[in-house]
C-alpha positions as CSV (number, residue, x, y, z in Angstrom):
1,M,-2.5,-9.0,7.6
2,R,-0.4,-9.2,4.4
3,L,-0.5,-11.1,1.1
4,I,1.8,-14.0,0.8
5,D,2.6,-16.3,-2.2
6,I,1.3,-19.7,-1.1
7,D,3.2,-21.3,-4.0
8,K,6.5,-20.3,-2.4
9,I,5.8,-22.3,0.7
10,E,7.6,-25.7,1.0
11,I,6.4,-28.0,3.7
12,N,7.4,-31.6,4.2
13,E,5.5,-34.3,6.1
14,K,7.6,-33.8,9.2
15,C,6.7,-30.1,9.7
16,I,4.9,-29.6,12.9
17,F,4.0,-26.1,14.1
18,S,2.4,-24.7,17.1
19,G,1.8,-21.3,18.6
20,K,4.8,-19.0,17.9
21,G,6.3,-21.4,15.5
22,I,3.5,-20.8,13.0
23,K,3.8,-17.1,13.3
24,D,7.6,-17.2,12.8
25,F,7.2,-19.5,9.8
26,L,4.6,-17.2,8.1
27,D,6.6,-14.1,9.0
28,A,9.6,-15.5,7.1
29,I,7.5,-15.8,3.8
30,P,8.0,-12.7,1.6
31,T,5.1,-10.4,0.8
32,A,3.6,-11.2,-2.5
33,Y,4.1,-7.8,-4.0
34,D,6.9,-5.2,-4.0
35,V,5.9,-2.5,-1.5
36,D,8.4,0.0,-2.8
37,K,7.1,-0.3,-6.4
38,V,3.5,0.0,-5.3
39,V,4.4,3.1,-3.2
40,E,6.4,4.6,-6.2
41,R,3.3,4.2,-8.5
42,L,1.0,5.7,-5.9
43,E,3.4,8.6,-5.5
44,E,3.3,9.2,-9.3
45,L,-0.5,9.2,-9.3
46,K,-0.5,11.6,-6.3
47,R,1.8,14.0,-8.1
48,C,-0.4,14.0,-11.2
49,E,-3.4,15.0,-9.0
50,E,-1.3,17.7,-7.3
51,S,-0.4,19.1,-10.8
52,R,-4.0,19.0,-11.9
53,A,-5.1,20.8,-8.8
54,V,-2.7,23.7,-9.5
55,K,-3.9,24.0,-13.1
56,Y,-7.6,24.0,-12.0
57,D,-6.8,26.6,-9.4
58,E,-5.1,28.8,-11.9
59,A,-8.1,28.4,-14.3
60,G,-10.5,29.3,-11.5
61,K,-12.1,25.8,-11.6
62,Y,-12.3,25.5,-7.8
63,D,-14.8,22.6,-7.8
64,L,-12.4,20.5,-9.8
65,M,-9.4,21.7,-7.8
66,Y,-11.2,20.5,-4.6
67,I,-11.8,17.1,-6.1
68,C,-8.0,16.8,-7.0
69,D,-7.1,17.9,-3.5
70,E,-9.3,15.2,-2.0
71,L,-7.7,12.6,-4.3
72,V,-4.3,13.8,-3.1
73,R,-5.4,13.3,0.5
74,A,-6.7,9.8,-0.4
75,Y,-3.4,8.9,-2.1
76,K,-1.5,10.0,1.0
77,D,-3.7,7.7,3.2
78,I,-3.3,4.8,0.8
79,I,0.5,5.2,0.7
80,R,0.6,5.3,4.5
81,I,-1.5,2.1,4.7
82,V,0.6,0.3,2.1
83,K,3.8,1.2,3.9
84,L,2.4,-0.1,7.2
85,G,1.5,-3.3,5.5
86,G,-2.2,-2.8,6.2
87,I,-1.7,-2.8,10.0
88,K,-3.9,-0.3,11.7
89,Q,-1.9,2.1,14.0
90,Q,-3.5,3.7,17.1
């Protein structure tokens, strides 16, 4: 499943779709957000947490370092999901 901008769809009265035609039509509609920009921003946030984790490690604040490490793992998962377009891989 992905987000599409319904306002960018133009359908006239003669459009008739069935089966594969609907899927092909919807697949041709661009995603409603820029995946690369979203991934870029998530990568920035991940790098910030990686940097914080190093600082907390150096300061001996291991509980806070652990939290940052968990956030980094979460960002990695989120980035993977966004790149896949929300499609679950086996």
